[in-house]
N, C-alpha and C positions, 0 to 999 in steps of 0.2 A: 503496500499498500504507500501511495504515496501522501505524506503527510499536505503536499502544500496544495494539494487539486481535490486531494480525496478522493483517487481513484487507484486502480490496480492496473498498471501494462502488462499486455498478455500481445504474443503472434498469434498467428492461425495458419497454419495449411492447409486447405482444401481438399489438394488434388493427391496429397500423398498422406500415406498413413503407414505406420511404423508394423510392423510384425514382428513382436516382445518374443521372446525365445519361451520356450513352456518353463514351468516351474520356476520363474524369475520374478521379480516385480515389476510389472509394465511401467518400467521408467527406464529409459533412456540419460543419462547423465551426461552434456559435452559443457566442457566449461563449469561456465556459473549457469548455466540455461538444463530444465527440464524437459522431459520430449514427453510428453502426456497423452493414452489414449482423449479422443473426442470422445467424452460421453459425460455424462452426467456428475458421474462421482467426481472425475476429476476437475468439473468447473465447479464444484460446489467445495473442494478441497483450495482452487485457487481466490473465485472470487464469493464464496460464502452464499453461492446459489444453483438452479441448475443452469441448463446450456441453455445460451441467449437463441430466443426464439428468431433473429433478426438473421442470424446464420445459414437458415434454413432460405434464403435467396439464394445460396450456391448451390444446384440442384446437378445433379448427372444427366446425361443429353437424353433427348426426350424420345421415344419409341413413338413408330407410326401402326398407328390403329383404323381400324375400318372408319372409325367416324370422327379420325381428326391425329391432331399432334396431342400426345399425353404429356404433362409435366415431368421432368425425371422427378427421381430421389432427392430428397436433402443429403448431403454426402458429409461423408465425415474423416476427416482427415489427423490430424495432428492437433496437439497444443503445444503451445512453448511458453513456458514461466521460467522467471529468476525471483529467485528472495530480493538480487539487486538490480532491480529493475533500469537503474542508470546503465548499470553494465553493458544491460539486454539491446537494451536502446540503441546503446553507442556500437553492439558488434552483432548486431541481428543479420546484414549484411552477409558478413564472415560466416557467423554461421549457418546460414544458409547452404554457405556454397562448403563447407564441411561435411555437412548434412548428405549437400550432392554427392560429392569423393567420396563419404562412406555406401552410398546408395548405389553408384554405378560401377558398371566393368568396362573396360573398353572394348570388350565382345558382348556389354547389353548394358548399352547406355541408352539413357532417357534425354529427353532435352528438359533444359532448364526451364521450360513452363509448367513441368510437375512440380515445383517445388515453388512457385508461388507462395509468396507470403504477405497475408497481411496482419500491422499493428492494429491495436483496439487500448483503449484508455477506457477503461469499464468502472461505474461507480460500484457501491456496494449496493448488494440484492434488494435489502431492506430499505436502499435510498432511491432505486431505480424506478422513476414514473414510466417511464415506458420500458419495459422488455423486449420491443420490438424493433426499435429503433437503434438506429447505430448511427457512429462520424467514423465516415471512415478518410483517415488519413491520407494525403497524397502531397504534391509537389507544390500544387497550386490551390488548394485549400481543402475545407473540408467538405462529405458530400454526406448527408443524412438520410439513409435509405431506412424501407421496413419489408419484410419477406410478404405484406398483404401488397407490396404498389410493383413488386419487381421482381422476376426471376436471373438467377444469370445461370448461364453452362461454360463450363472451361474450355481454353482455346481448344482448336479441334487439332492440335499437336498429341494433346495429353489422350486423346479417343483411343479406349481400349489398353489406355496404362493404367487405369486406375483398381490400382490395387495394393494389399498390404507386401511390402517389401521388407527385409530384413537387413541394416546394418551392419556393412563389415567393421569387427571392431580386433577382432582377433590376429589377422596379420599385421606383421611386423611395423609395415608402412602404418598402417591405421592405427595401433598403440600408440607410433612417434607423432603421426598427426593429432591426436588427442591429447593427448601427454603436452606438445606444444600450444594447441589453442589455450590450454587451459593455463599455462603461467605462461605465455610469451605472444597473446594475441596479435601483435604487430608484426610478427618477424617476418621473413620475406619469406616463407614457403607457405606461410595463409595468405598471404597478398598474393602468390600465386596462384595458389586454390581457388581464393574468391575471382581474380584476372581468368582462369579457364574456367568458373562457372558461367561469367558474366558472355565468353563467349559459343554459350552451351544453346542457346534460345534457336527452337526452330523456323520462327517469323522471320522472314527476311526486311520486313520492315522495323520490327522492335532489334533486330542486331545485324545488317548485312554483313555479307561476304567480309567487304574492305577492312571495316570494326572488328568483326570474329579474327583475320591475322595480324589485326595490331595490337590485339587481345593478347594472342596468341603468341606474337612479339616480346610483349611486357609478361607476360607470365615467365619463358622461360630467362629472361635478363633475369627475373626474380627469385627464379630455383635455383638459377647455376652461379647466384650470387656478383654478379658483373655490377661493377662500382658505378658509381654514374660519372666518377669520371674520367673512367676508360670505356665510358660506352658510346662508342662508335661503330659504324656498320663496319669496319674491316675487324676491328676486333672481334665484333659479336658472330661473326660467318666463319673465322679462324676458333673461337672455344665450341661453335655447335662444330662444326667439321669436323675438331678434334674428337670428341663427344660424338658422332656417328660418322666414323672414316671409315662407310663401307662402298660409299664409290665414287673416283675422281672429282664428280660433280659438286657434291656434299656441299662444302663450301660456299661455290656460286650460289647452288641455291637458299643458302640461308642467306647469302648478301643480298639476292633477290624478295628473302621475305621482311629484312630490313629496311631495302628501298622501298617496301612494298609503305609498311607501316609509317615510313618520313613522310612518302606522299601523301596518304592518308590523313595523317595528324597533320603535318605539319603546310603541306601544300608547298607554293612555289613561289620564291617573294613577286609580290607587284612588278606586272609589267615584263614578264620574264618568264622564259622555260624551267623544268624542273635543274638544266643544268646540271644534268648527270654524265658520269665522264661514260666512256666504251665502257670499260669494265662492268660498271652497275648496270648500263642499258641492258647487256647481255643477260645479267643476272638477273634483271628483273625480267625480261623476258621468257627466260626457263620457268621463274619461277610462277605467272600469266602461264605460263601453255602446259605447266601439270594440273591436269584433267582430276586426280581424285587430290587436292589439296584440305578438300574438310575431312575426310575419313582422317589423311594422314599425321594434318596437325593436331586433330584430336587425340589418337592414339600416340604422338610423339610425346606433346605436350604432359601429359599424364602420366609417361613415362618416365620423362625429368622429375615431375614432380616429385613420384612413389622411388626415383633411385634415391635423390636428393636426402627425403627423408629415413633411408639406410647411408646413414652416411659411414657405420661403421663397417661397410663389406669389406674384405681385403682386399688390397689393388692387385691388377695383374691374374685377377682368378680366374682360372680356364669357365667359361660358361659358351651357350650355346649364343647364336644372334635371337634376338630380341624381337618380337612381334612387328616392333614402331624400325627398327633396322632393317625387316625383312622389304615390309611395305613401301620405306622409303627408296631401297633398293630397287625395286619394282616400277616405282613409277620414274626412274631418273634413269634407269637403263634400259627400259623395252624397246626404245624407242631406236638405241643405239642395237639392238639385238636384231630389232626386227630391218634395219638398214643394212647392217650381216649376210641377214638369211635374204635378202632378197638380192643382194649383188651375186654372191653365190650361184643360186638357183634361177636365176633370168639371165644370167651372162650369153655370149653366143656359145653353142653349142654346151651346156652348163651339164648335162648330162653323162655323154660320152667323157668328159673331162674328168667328174667324179668318178664312173667307173675305173677311168686310168690312172685314177691316183695311188701314190704306193700309202703304203702305212703313215708316215709323217705327216705326208701332205694332207693324209683324211682326218689327222685329228683336227683340223679347222672345221671341218665337217661335225663331227664329233662335240667338238667345243660349243657351237651352235646351237648344237641339238638340246645339250646340256643345259646349254643359257636357257633358250626356251623355257625345258620342261622348269626347270627351279626358280629364277629372276625375272618370270616373263609374263605380264599380263596385258592384252588388247586394247585394256580399258585406258593405259598407260600411254601407246603410242601417238605420236602428237598431231600428224595427219595423215587419218584412216585409210588404206590403201583400198582403191576401186575393187570388186569382184577380178575382173580381165587379168592384175597382176598377181594373184593371189592363186588363182587360178593355171596360170602360168609357172610358178610354185610348184604348184600340185601334182602339175604332169612331168615335173622334172624329177621328183621325187617317186612317179610312178614308175616311170622309166627307169629308175636307178633299180629297183625294186623289183621291177620286173626280171633284169638282168642277173642281180644275187639269188632270187628263189629259182632260176632257170626254167620260169613259168609256168609254175606247178606250185600247187601245195595251197593250203589257206591261208597265208599271208598273201602269196599273187593274185589271188579272189579276190582282198576287200582291196588291194594295191589299182587292179585291173580295175574294176567300180568307181573305186577316185578317180583313175586314169580318164575313165568316159563320162563319169559329173564334171569334170573339169574340160573337156573338149568342149562339152555342151556349156560351159558356165552355168550348172543348175544349182545355183545355192538352196535353194529349199532342199532337194536332195540330199546334199551336204550337210547339211544340218540336219536332217535325218540322221546320217551317217553320225556324224561325232555326235549325236546325242543316241545311238547303239555303244556305241562307244566299245568297238571292241579291243580297241589296241590299247587301253586303258593300264595294261601292266607290263607295254613294252618302253623301259626305261633305258636311256640311251649308256647299254655298256659298251668300251671304249673297245671292246673286243670283239666285237659282232658286228657288221656293218648293219647287217638287218634292220637289227634294231634299234638300232641309230636312227634309220631313216622313217621307221617305223614311227619312232617318239619325232622325230622332227615333221613330218606329215600330219599328225595329228595336232602339233602344236596350230599348225598352219590351220588346220578346219575350223579350227578352235576360233577363228574368227569369224564363221559364218552362226555360229551359236549366238545370236539375238536376246537370248535375255539369259545368258549367263549361266544355264543351265548343268553343264559341263563342271563336275572336281577334277583335282587331281589327286 
């Protein structure tokens, strides 16, 4: 209770409900805040009265009936309270970001809209004149509303996501985040978490992609602890390039991210162009032509924050490539891999040259097939090739496979089918073939030219898979 205003400050998440562990109190403590179930018992404990009726303004999506639209059911989310109301007001935005981080993973992301939080100041129930009126706090003033006059549905991004979710608290990075927020709520990693959260809105107007990229850049700076006096484009790109040293283009990509942020945040001096150097112009072009930036930056930024929270990891410890590293490698290298494959398979008398290759010369074919199977996605090729070029490469593969199999056996039957379809450039039937995926297990073994060509042909035919059904 605030003695100066005779009110209780609380916050409410209508679209997110915590799934509390069985056999434990229905309460999650984060810093000085308590996350409670949105029921009468919780509201009585906090405000001295039942759940306010005005919260019924917020309802689930309506369902369509024969008589028209029905009003959706009232939403039940999460009540947030703290004995230190000043602390809660001061850190509510960061608290919401921490809840977001604990409730999502890179494999199961949720839009930031799911964590919409409303702050309220409530009078004691005994003094409440009208329990169905609420003063909604906003930056432009207060809006007095009642459930008798208004019904609000969630943002479209929240549709089908309204269910209880368990918070990740036992992972080491999560425990470190909780401890840090309780003791040092202004720590750089809390700031990085808040910036990351603010980049995750689904609505393009609320948070346009250029703004998201700027927030990702700021989150990475905070997570890596880049000092303000050292914060320059080259220094930022070098730090990230060393952290994700998985492609020769990594540093250039991160330089492009920084330049894009500077352009969005600062713009150019009045009456001038951006005045970029040749290096910065090339970096910006690379960044902007990367097609899966949204997924990449979401995964990469989260990984940097989680890794920074695990500050005690032994340096140089052997490990597998991370999800972000694999994704970055695909985004940056796929175009180059396709250019190499295209040059090899569409050159003059390509099939005859490949058939005549020595083992040492054939290693070039083996390397391309391995790269296409391991580090390649058609989504990341910057200029999608037309079907004529793709079919020309498949004809070459079919001719070589016909020679390797001596025009007999099951492999030949499929390669002959591919060749005939490529001759007629039948995209629909090529898509049907790749959906059957008879060569799924044909991995490029350097000692087996047949499986190498099978794998290469399969990777190229995946370009006809319009809906991304076929997976490795």
